[in-house]
N, C-alpha and C positions, 0 to 999 in steps of 0.2 A: 671759365665757360663764357662764350660770347653770346649775347642776346641778339636775335635776328627778328625784326618786326615782320609779321605775316603779310604776305602780298600774293597777288594772283595775276597771271598774265592774261590780258584781255585785249581784244581789238574792238574799240568802240566806234560804231558807225563806219565810216570809210577810212579811219585812221589806221596807223600801223599797230601791230600787237606790241604791248609794252607792259611792264610790271606796274601794278597799282597797289598802293598801301591799303590794307583793310582796316587799320586803326588810324585814329587821328594822330598826325605826326607829333603833336605837342605832348601826347600821352606815351609816346614810344621813345625810350632813352637812346635808341640807335636806329634812326630811320634808315631803311634799306637804301643803299647807294643806287641812285638812278631811278628809284621808284617814284611814281607820280601819285599825288593825293588828289582824289576827286570826291567831293561831298556825296554825290549820288552813289558811288561805289561803297563808301563807308556806311551810308544809310541802308543800302540794300543788304550789306553784311550784317548789320545789327538786326534788321528786321528778319532776315533769314534765320538768324540765331534764335529768334522768338517763334519760329515755326512757319513763317509765311512762305508760300510756294513761289517758284520762279515766274510763272505767268503773272501773278499778282505783282511781284516785285518789278518786273519789266514795265508793267503799266504804271505803277505808282511812281517809279523813279525815272521813267522815260529812258531806260537803258535797253539795249537790244536783248532779246530773249536769250540768246546764246551766252551773253555776259551774265545775265541774271542766273542762269543755270550753273555757271562756273562759280559764281559767288556763293550760291546756295550750297554747292558741294563743299566749298572751303569752310562754310559756317557749320557744316554737319559735324557732330562730335565723332571722333575716331572710334571705331568699334573696339570694345574691350575684349580681351581674350577671356574665355571661361575658365 
């Protein structure tokens, strides 16, 4: 089974949409090919996992709100079947 580091596709500011790593590449044994690491994206992902809301994440990390919303969605635990 191959490990794939989690990433999310984002368009930051006026740049093109691309894949951003959600974990620190040093902690990931197989960083996604072509994915970019941005400290603010990683920080937003960690903070979203702690329950912070997208509006706050956007302000705190200086990321666009749309990016903060996608990062928060990626950090949400998957719903478990009953």
